[in-house]
C-alpha positions in Angstrom: -0.2 0.3 0.0 2.6 2.3 1.2 4.4 1.6 -2.2 1.3 2.7 -4.2 1.2 6.0 -2.4 4.5 6.9 -3.3 4.4 5.6 -6.5 1.3 8.6 -7.0 3.2 10.8 -5.0 6.1 10.7 -7.3 4.3 10.6 -10.5 2.5 13.8 -9.3 5.7 15.5 -9.0 6.5 14.7 -13.0 6.4 17.9 -15.1 3.0 17.9 -17.7 1.6 14.6 -16.0 1.3 16.4 -12.3 -1.6 15.5 -10.1 -3.7 15.4 -13.5 -2.2 12.0 -13.8 -1.4 10.9 -10.4 -5.0 11.7 -9.3 -6.6 8.7 -12.0 -3.3 6.2 -11.5 -3.8 6.1 -7.9 -7.6 5.7 -8.1 -7.1 2.7 -10.8 -5.0 0.8 -8.2 -7.9 1.1 -5.7 -6.4 3.6 -3.2 -8.8 5.7 -1.5 -10.1 9.1 -3.0 -9.1 11.6 0.0 -5.5 9.9 0.7 -4.7 9.8 -3.0 -5.9 13.5 -3.4 -3.6 15.0 -0.2 -0.8 12.4 -1.4 -0.7 14.0 -5.2 -1.3 17.7 -3.8 1.7 17.3 -1.9 3.8 15.7 -4.6 2.9 18.4 -7.0 3.4 21.1 -4.8 6.8 20.0 -3.8 8.6 21.0 -6.8 7.0 24.8 -6.8 9.3 26.5 -4.6 12.5 25.2 -6.5 11.2 25.9 -9.5 10.6 29.4 -8.6 13.6 30.2 -6.8 15.9 28.5 -9.8 14.4 29.3 -13.0 15.1 33.0 -13.1 18.4 32.5 -12.3 19.0 29.5 -14.9 17.5 32.4 -17.3 19.9 34.6 -16.6 23.1 32.2 -16.4 22.2 30.9 -19.7 21.4 34.7 -21.2 25.1 34.7 -23.1 25.3 30.7 -24.2 25.5 30.2 -27.5 22.7 27.2 -27.7 20.3 28.5 -25.2 20.9 31.8 -25.0 18.3 33.0 -27.3 15.9 31.1 -25.8 16.8 32.6 -22.3 16.9 35.8 -23.8 13.9 35.9 -25.4 11.9 35.0 -21.7 13.9 37.7 -19.9 12.9 40.3 -22.3 9.3 39.2 -22.3 9.4 39.0 -18.3 10.6 42.6 -18.1 7.5 44.5 -19.6 5.1 42.6 -17.1 2.8 44.5 -15.2 3.8 45.7 -11.9 2.8 44.3 -8.9 0.9 47.1 -7.3 -0.7 48.3 -10.7 -4.0 47.0 -11.9 -3.2 43.5 -12.6 -1.4 42.8 -9.5 -4.2 40.8 -8.1 -5.6 40.1 -11.3 -2.4 38.2 -11.8 -2.9 35.9 -9.1 -6.3 34.7 -10.0 -5.0 34.6 -13.4 -2.4 32.1 -12.2 -4.9 30.0 -9.7 -6.9 29.6 -13.2 -4.2 28.3 -15.4 -2.8 26.0 -13.2 -6.3 24.7 -11.8 -7.7 24.2 -15.4 -6.5 20.5 -16.0 -5.8 20.9 -19.6 -2.5 20.1 -21.3 0.3 22.4 -20.8 -1.2 24.2 -17.6 -0.1 23.2 -14.2 2.0 23.7 -11.4 5.1 23.6 -13.1 4.4 25.6 -16.4 2.3 28.2 -13.9 5.3 28.6 -11.4 7.6 29.1 -14.6 5.7 31.5 -16.0 5.3 33.3 -12.6 9.2 33.2 -11.9 9.6 35.0 -15.5 7.2 37.8 -14.5 9.0 38.1 -11.0 5.5 37.4 -9.2 6.0 37.6 -5.6 6.7 34.3 -4.3 3.9 34.4 -1.6 1.6 35.0 -4.4 2.9 32.5 -6.5 2.5 29.8 -3.8 -1.2 30.8 -3.1 -2.1 30.9 -6.5 -0.6 27.2 -7.1 -1.8 25.7 -4.1 -5.3 27.2 -5.2 -4.9 25.7 -8.6 -3.9 22.3 -7.8 -6.6 22.1 -5.2 -8.9 23.0 -7.5 -7.5 20.4 -10.9 -7.4 18.1 -7.9 -11.2 18.7 -7.2 -12.1 18.4 -11.0 -9.7 15.4 -11.8 -11.0 13.4 -8.7 -14.7 14.3 -9.8 -13.5 13.1 -13.3 -12.2 10.1 -12.4 -14.6 8.8 -10.2 -17.0 9.3 -13.3 -19.5 12.0 -11.6 -18.7 14.9 -14.3 -20.0 12.3 -16.7 -23.0 11.4 -15.1 -23.8 15.4 -14.3 -23.1 16.0 -18.1 -25.7 13.3 -18.8 -28.3 14.5 -16.8 -28.2 18.0 -18.0 -28.5 16.1 -21.9 -31.1 14.3 -21.1 -33.2 16.7 -19.1 
C-alpha cells in the first residue's frame, strides 16, 4: 500500500503529468480518494518553491550561452514588460495564475504556472497561494472526473 502511495506521490511531481495523471492512477490502483488526493497535492506542490527560486537564475545564467542564449533572452525580455505587482493587474495576475494552474488542460499546471510566475517576477507568496489553490482545484476536478461524476452530471443535463 505504501508503495502505491509513493508511486502516486512521485508521478504527481513529474512535469506535464502532475496531479492530473496521478489521481486517476491512484484511483485506478484502488487507493481511497481522499488520501490519494492529499498525497497528489503534496507531490505536485513540492517542486513549486524550487522552480520559482531557480528558473529565473537559470535564465539569467543562460542569457549569454551560445545554444540556449536566444531562448533565455526571449523569456527574460518578455518578463521585463510585465505589469507591476502594485498596478491594476496585481491581484488579477494571482487569480489568472490560479485559474491557469487549476484548469486541467495539457500544458497547464503547477510547473508551467510557476515558470511563468518566475519569469514575470511575481511575489513568492502570491505564487504559492495561486499554485496551491490551482492544484487543489485541479485535484477536485480530476477526482470527480476519475470517479465518473462529471460524466453523470453532464448526462443529466443532456437527458433533461
